N, C-alpha and C positions, 0 to 999 in steps of 0.2 A: 454545630459551631464549627467555624474555619480554624485551622492551626493557629493563624495569625491572632484571632481573637482570643483564643485561649492563652497565647503568651501575653497579650495586653492585659487580659484580666488577671492573670498571675502577677504581673508587675503592679497593677492598680492594688491588688491584695497586699503585696508586699509594703507598699508605701502607705496604706491605709493604717498600717500599725502605728505610724508616727503621726502625732498632731502638730509638732513644732517643726517649722521650716528648716530649723537649724539641724534637727535630727535626720531630716530628709537629705539635706545637703551632705552631712555625714555618710549617710547610706550611699549616696551618688558617688562620693569619693571612693568609698570601699568598693563599689561595682566597678569603678575605673581601675583600680588596683588588681582586679582580677582579669582584666583584658590582657589576652596574651600577648606577649613581646612580638613585633613585626620586625622584618628584615629591613635592612636599609634601602633595599630595591623598592620596598612599599613607600618609604619616605622619601618621595620625589616630587618635582615640581607638578608632574602629570596627576599624581593623586592628592595633591593639596586642594583642600575644598574653599573656593574662593567666596568671600561673604562672612567668613569667620574672623573674629578678632585675634583669637589665638590660632595657633598651627594645628590644624585636623587633617589628617591623611586618611583616606578611604579607598580601598582597593577591592576588586570583586573578580571572581573567576566563576565559571560556569562548570559544575561537576554534575553529571547525570541528570541535566535538565533543571538543576537547582542552583541558585546563586549563593555562593560563600562569601562572605565580606570579612575582610580584615580592616582593622583600624587602629590609630593611635592618636594621641594629642600631647601638646607640651604644656597644658593646663589641667589641673586636676579636676575640676568641675565638669570642663568640656569633656575630659576623657570619660568620665562618668555616663555623660549624656551620650556619646557616641557608642558606648558599651552597651547601654540598654537598647539603641536602635539597632546594633548589630544583633543583640540577642533577639529581639523582636523579628527582625526581617531576614536574618540569614536563613540558608537551607530552605528556601522556598523558591517556587518557581517565578519566572519573570512576571506572569500574569498576575500571581496572587500579590505581588509586591506593587505592581503598577496599579491595582484595584483596591489596595489598602486603604482603609480610613483609619488613620492613626489617632483613635480618640483617647488613648491612655495618655498622651501628652497634656490634654486639657484635664482629663480625670484626676490626674495626680497634682495638678496645679503648676506644672513646669513653666508653661507660658507665663503665667501671671507672677511667678515668683522669680523669673529671670530678669536681669537687666535687660534693656532694650538691645544693646549689642549681642548679648549671649541668645536671646530671643530669635534674633536675625540669623544667627549662626546656626541655631537649631533648625530653623527653615531651610537655610542652605545645605545642611547634612541630609534632610529629608528629601529635598530636591535632587541631590546627587545620586542618593540610593535609588529613586525612581528613575532617573537618567540611565544609570547602569542597567536597571530592569528593562526599560524601553530599549536600550542598545542589544541586549541579550536577545529580547523578544524578536526584533527586526531581523537580527543575524539568524536565527532559528526558523523564522518563517519566511525568509527571503524577502 
């Protein structure tokens, strides 16, 4: 099993403890609170994700062939969502990220329990993560 699938399965298991969506939201907020603070350099126009209702910043750097993501948001639920994505996708190769099938999003019921605007924002976050991976893949492979 790939590293990314192990991480997704861990998230599914964690969320499986909760049957009520209010509990899942609370857990999502707690996950967001654990996101390490980012520098003001990261919170720039360049790292702002387009398509999100709230502000979400996502930055990436390539370290030893793996992409390390840093992120933040000004909204507590959204911060939890980007924290989950960073946890699942960070420290993987560009190829692993590009090829990832993010099944955990549907398995924990995220898409169906988010408002349409948050759901669109989630799609924009995933798209941006994959764009970073594509950019680093292209840079590494000429």
